[in-house]
N, C-alpha and C positions, 0 to 999 in steps of 0.2 A: 424216550422223551417225558420229562415232569411238565406237565400241562397244567395251565390255569386260566379259568374264565374270566374274562373283563367284559362288563356290560355296562350301557349307558341307557338307562329308561328316560327317554325323552318325553316330551308332551305330544309328539306325533310318531315316532320312530324309537324302536328299541334297538339297539347296535351292540353287536358282540365280537369281542376278538379273543381268539384263544392262542395264548401266548406259551412258547417253549421256554419256561424258566432257566434251563441250562445255557441256551444261546440268545434268548431274545428275540428270535425269529418268530413271526407271525405264522401260526400253524392252521388257522382257520378263520373265517368271518362271515356274519351274515346279519342280516336285518330283518325285523317284521313290525308291523303297525304295532304301536302301543295301545293295549286294551284297556283305556281308562273306564270306557262304559261298562265293562263287566269286572274284571279282575285283572290288575297290570301283570300277574304272574302267568296269565295265560299267554300273552305276546312274548314275554320274557323267555319262558320255557319252550316256545316255538322257535324262537331266535337263537337260543342255545343248542336246541336239537339240530337245528340246521348246520350250524356253526361247528359242532362236533362230529357230524356225520362221516364216519369211515375213519375216524382216529383211532379208534379202539380203546380209548382210554377210559378209566372210571374214576369216581371219586375225586375229581378235579376240584380243588379249592375256587369258591366264587368270590369275585370283587364287583361290587355293584354301586353305582352312583346313579341318582335320580333327579331330574328337573320337572317330572309329570306333577301334573296336579298344581302348576303355578310355581314349583319350586319353593324356594325359601324367601319368606316376605317379612323384611325386617324393618322396624322403626328405630329411630335414632333420637334419643332426648339427652341435648347437652346444657352447657353451662352458657354459651353464647355461640352464635352462628359461625364465626370466622375462626374459632379455634378449637373448642372440645367438640362441638356438634359436627364440625367439618372433619376432624380427626376420626371421629366415630363413623361417619359416613364413609371414609376410605377403609376402615378396616372391616366394616360391614361388606362393602363389594369384594375386597380381597376374600373374605371368608365366602363367596360364592352367593351372596344374597341379592334379592331383588330390593333395593332400598326404596320403600313405598311411601317414607314419611319421614322428615326431620323437623324437629321442634327444638328451640333453644330459649334459655330462660326459665322463670318460674310458670309452671302449669297452672292454667286457669281452668275454669268450667268448660269454656268453649275449646279450649286447647284439649281436653279430655274426649271431647265429642268429635273432634275432628280426629284424633288418634284413633278411637274405635272405627271409624268410617273408613280408616285406610285398611282395617283387617290385617294388621301385621300378625304373623305367625309367633315372632320373637321381638321384644323389645330390647335394645342395647341402651343401658343407663350409663351416662358419662357425665364428668363434670368436675372441674378443680383439678389443678396438679397437686402431686402428693404434699400435703402441707398447706395447701392454697385454700382459696375459698371453698368453704363446706356448706354453706348455707343454700344454695340453690338445690345442690344434688340432694340434700337433706329435705327440702321443701318438696322435690319432684318424687321422692321415693315415698313421702308420707300421703300425698295425693294419690299416687298409684294404690296404696295399702287402704286408703279411706274409700276409695272408689271400687274396693272388691274387684281389683284387676286380676285376670284369671289365666292371662296368657304367660308363658315363660319370660322372666326377664333375666338378663345377664347384666349383673352390675360390675362396670370396669372404669369407675371413676376414683376419686380421691380415697387413697388407701387408708388414711386417718380414721375415717368413719365407715370404712367398709362393713366392718363387724356389727356394729348397732344399726346400721341400715339394711343389712341383709336381712339381720334377725327380726327387724320390724316387718319387712316384706312377708318372710315366712310366717310369723306370727298371725299375719293377716290372710293367709292362705294363698300367696303369690308363690308360684314355683319359680325360684331365683337360684341362679348360679353365679358364684363370683369369680373375677378374673384380675389380673394384674391391671394397673391403670394404663389405659391406651396413650395417655399424655401425661407420663410422671413429671416431666420437667417442660418447660416452654422450648419448643422446637426439638423435642425427643419424642418420636412416634414409636410406640412398641407394640406391634399388633398381634404377635405370636400368641399370647396367653388368651385374649380375647377371641382371637379367631378358632383356637381350639375349643373355647367353651361354647361358642355358636355352633361350632359343628356337632358337638356333644349334645347340646340342646335341640338341633335339627334330628338327630338320630334317634332320640330319647322320647322327644314330645311331637315333632312335626309329622314324621313319615307315617307313624300309625293313626294320628290325628286327621290325616287327609283321606281316609277310608279309600284308600287306592287298592286295597286287597282285603279279603275276607278274614284272614288268619292272621298269625304274627309272623309267619316266615319272610315276608317281604321285608318287614321291618328289621329281621334279624340279619338279613342280606346285605343291605343298603349300608355302605360305609362313609357316604359324603356326598352333598350336594354337587351336580356336575360341574358348575363352575368352580368349585373348590377343587375339585379332581384335576380339571384343565389347568388351573394356576398352578397346581403342585407340579404336573406334567412339565409345564413351561419352565418351571425353576430347575426342575432335573436337567432339561435338556440346556438351559442356560449354564448350567453348573458344570455339565458336561463339555460344551463348546468352549467355556471360558471366555465369555464376551455378551455383549448386549443383543437382545434380541426382543422381537415383537410378533405378536398373532393378532391377525383379524379373522374374527369369526361371524360371517355373514349367515343369520337364519332367517326364518319366515317372518318373526315378529321383531326381534331385536338383532342388532349388530354389537359384539362385545370384542372390545380390545384389550388384550395384555401386553405387559412390557416389564422385562426384567433388565435394569440400569446397573452399571457398576458405580457404588456410592462415590459421591464427589465430596472431598473435604470441604469445598466451599459451602457445603450446605449447613456446616457448623459454625460459620463465621457470621459477622455482623448481618448480613442481609439473608439469613436462613429463614425458612418458614417458621411462623411461630406454631402452626399446627403440625409440624414436623414433615420430614420426606419419607414418602413410601416408596422404596427403590423397586419392589415387585408388586405391581398394580393390575387391577382390572377397572374396566369402565364399560357402563352399559348404556347404549343408545336405544331407547324404547321407541322412537319414532323411526328408527330405520330398519328396514325388512324387506324380504322379497315377496311376501304375501300380504299378511294382516297390515303391515308397515309400509307397503309400498308407495302409497300417495305420500307419506311422510319424507321418503327418500326425494321425491320429486320436488316437494316443497323445499327442504333443506338444500338441495342442490341448485334451486333457483337462487336461494338466498345467498348462497357461496359463489354465484355467477359461473356456475359449471354448465349451464343451460342457457341456449337462446331461447326467446319467447316462443319461437316455432316450435322447437324440440320439445320444450316445456308442456305445450299444449298436447302436442302427439303423446308423450309419455305419460302425461296424466291420466289419459284414457286408458291406455294398458295397465297401469298401475291399479285403477279403479277396478279393473276387471279381475286382478290377482287379490285384491282386498275382498271383493264380493265373494269368490271362490277359492279360499286357501288352499285347496286340494288341485288348483289349476296346473296344469302339465304343458309345458311348450313342446308341442309336437311338431311343428315345422321350423324351418331355418329363421323364419320372421321372428317367431316368438322367442327362439332361442337367443336370436340376437337382443330382443328387448331385455331377457332376463341378464344377459351378460352386461348390458349398459346400466341397469339397476344395480347389480351387484358391484359394479365398478365404481357408480356413484355413492352406494351405501359404504363401501371400504374407504373410499378417499375421505368423504365428510367424517366418518367415525374416527378415522386416523387424525384428521385435521383436529377435531375436539380433544381427542386424548392428549395431542402433544401440546396444544394451547394450554391444557390445564383447566378448561372450563368445567370439565366433568368431576375432576378431582378437588378443585378448589385450590390449586396451586398457583401461587401469582406468577412464576416464571414458566410455568408449564412443564412438559417434560421433555427433555434433550434426547431426541432420537438420533443424533448425528452418528452415533459410533454403533448403532445396530448392524449386526453383521449379518442377520437372518430375518427374513420376513415370512411368516408362516401363513397361509391361507387356509381357511376351514369352512365349514358349511356344505350343506347338500349341494348348492348350486356351483361350487368350485371342485368338491369331490367328484361329482358326476359328469363333469366336462371334459373333453379331451384335454391332455397335457398341455398343449399349444394354447387352447382357448383359456383355461384357468391361468397360465401363466402371463397371457395378456392382461388379464384384469390387474394381477399385482404389478406387472411392469408400468401399468398406466398410473397406479398409485404412487410407485416409488419415482415417477415422472412429474409428479404434482409440484410445480414449481411457484403456485400462486396462492397458496393457502395459507401464509404468513405462520408457518411452522418450518423448524429446521428439519430438512430431508435427510435420511441415512447417506452418508456420503459413499459408502462402498457395500451396499447390502446384497446378497443373493436372496432369491425368492423360492419357494417351495411349498407344495400343497400338501396338507395332511389328507392325502387321497385314501389312506388305510384307516383313517380315525384312531390314531395311536396316542393323541396326547392325553386324552383322558385315561386310557389303559396304563400309559406310564405314570400317571399320577396316582392311579390305584394301587399300583404295584411298589411305588416308591419307598414306603415304610418297611415292608417286609421283604421286598426282592429288589433292591437299589440296583445292582448290578444288572439285573434282567431289565430292568426299567430303561437303564442308560443305554443298553446294547439295542432295545426296540426302538428307541427314539432316535440312536444315531444311525441306525440301519434304514429306517422307513423316512427319515426327514433329513437325509444327506441331499446335499446338491450335486450335480453333475458337471 
């Protein structure tokens, strides 16, 4: 066997999958606590040792993604909120970033103060279609230069002024990377170049800067932010299946939703989105999670009328216990039932928001009616018995009251072996193995 190590260094746990590159079969797997308090390599090396024990292989290539230390914090500065700033936000999410701040228009002194307070790792500077308005992005680049901004900037705005503005920023000591315009024309969203640039900046500046490890080895190992790797895995799976799909990942602090849709020719007509359509998208719901954000799940579910007043009161107390102790473990049937209920509500609300387009700023939302496969992820689903995790996804697919278009004929499957991230990590160099891995472990029965 020709084996490869695929690892996700998360905020809490480090998960490792060992993949046979010749067949795409999962040859080993293990997890260990992420050792953020000392050196993340301690936990990573321990998880790899456990996953590879008894395999008898040496010199395996390592493919690593990371969301430890808060992942990738991104701020977007655009021309106006409903077009370029919104387009930049969508691109940032697709690059696996946690978008912590969005600003639009000409930056003033107060805006710079707010930007600094958001503590972004990277700034995505956008604005103006190619050949369009150049005044606003010129003003904002000049402001950053004069403010002695020292965090990395990705310039992905009006191409006509790209060279002078990136030169201005470099001369002022700003680490700047240029990319193609995310919105070259009204209604045309082009994320690929900016997504690649954000990934490169994350690897070059952010991973080492978070001081997660004492040496340079960890920075050399990491190839992507975890959500970026997962979205790539979702894209490979969609291409392999040849149809629309959605993924809902219920974590301790957030619930992420990914969807890959078939481009619709109507998106180029008179009713098209001025900020463009992103057919491969990710949204993050920061108030929905199993532990830190459990109270947010209850509040959101009550607002969506998914809970009665009595159930809301009972669940609020349980959610508060989980938020107070993020390491809380459900050890009896009653607490496990509460976890399942919170997971069902988090997944349902997150998919409603994703489909409505509120999180992506899409006027018409995201049409999930042709989704063929709904994949569930997150520890609460992976560690539950198959029939229990299946009940959570079945409840989501039966949500007829949320004001969103339900998938008409979707199958449901849980990423129990945590292969989406592994598939995304392998996709560039070993696409056939990635496809086989995802097809084998995420097939429906």
